[in-house]
N, C-alpha and C positions, 0 to 999 in steps of 0.2 A: 724364358728370358727374352727381353727385347732390348736391343742396343741401337741407338740412333747416333751415328758418328757426326762429329763437327756440328753439334746442335747450335751453338751461338752464331754460326754462319748462315743459318737457315731461318728466314722470316716465316711467321705463321704459326698455327696450332699444330702440334705434332702428336699429341695423345688427346683423344676426346671421348666421344661416346663409347660406352662399353669398357672403359678403362677406369681404374679407381682414382685417377688424377688427370687434370688437364694441364698440359705443358705448352707454353707459347713463347715465342721470341718476337719482339718488336724492335725496329730500329727508329732512330730519330728522323730518318728521311721519309717515312711513310706516315699517313694520317692515323691518329688514334680515335677510338670511338668517343662519342660525346658523353655527357653526364648520364650515369646509370647507377644502379645498385643491384645487389643480389639478395634475394629474400633469405636464403638458407646457407649459401656458400660464403666462405671467407676467400679473399683474393690476396695473394702474396706477390709483391713487387720487389724483385731483387735486381739492382742495377749492376750490370757487368762492366759497363763503360759509359763515359759521358756524364750528363746531368739532365734531370727532368724536373719540371715544376708540376706538382700534383696537388689537387684539391680533394680533401676528404671532409665531407659535410661542409662546414664553413671555414675550415683551416687550410691555408695554402702553405705547402712545404717544398723545400728544395731537396731533392734526392740526388745523392752523389754516388759514384762508383763504390761498391761494397756495402751500400745501405740496403736494408731490408725493411719494407713497410708492410704491415699486415692490416688489411682493410676488413673489418668485421662485417658479418651479415647485416643488411639494413643501412649501412653507411653509404650515402651518395658519394660518388667519386668520379674524377676525370683527370686525364693528363692535360694540362694547360699548354705546355710547351716542352720541347726536347731539343737538346743540342744535336747537331747533325751526326755526331759520332756516338750517340746514345745507343746502347744495346740493353734491352730490358727483358729479363726472364720473368714470365708470369706463371704462377701456379695456382690452381683452384681445385682443391680436393674436397669432397668427392663431387663428381659430375651430377647435376640435378637438372633434368630437362625443364625448360620454361622458367628457370630461376632468375634470369636477367630481366630487369625492368629499365627501359630507357626513359629518361626524364626530359621534359620540356625545359629549355634553358631558363626562362624566368621563374619556373616553378620548381627548379632543382632543389632549392633550400627547403621547400615545403614538402618535398617527397611525393609530388603528384606524378602519376604514371602516364607516360605517353603511349607506349605499346609494349607488348611482351615479345620476347624472342624465344 
């Protein structure tokens, strides 16, 4: 058993390599990564507080407290903006090393790869 207390109060990734799921918390007061996609992993965005603007492929959506967005593998996505009080829970099961591909801004819609992480 693993218990992480007060998770929504802690920024960053809390479960990663070697675990069956990645769990992260982001706030609206810190930068989000640029446009990227995951080749095999789905990414789940659950908004605990505030509001974010999210682009998934060519669609821009407003995500509000209580909304869950599932980004499927291969869908380019990025957080465009976030309210200062935003608290975002990120889940990515299962972890796959080298799965993330960051995209060049002008080439984001074409799915061209910038580099791998």
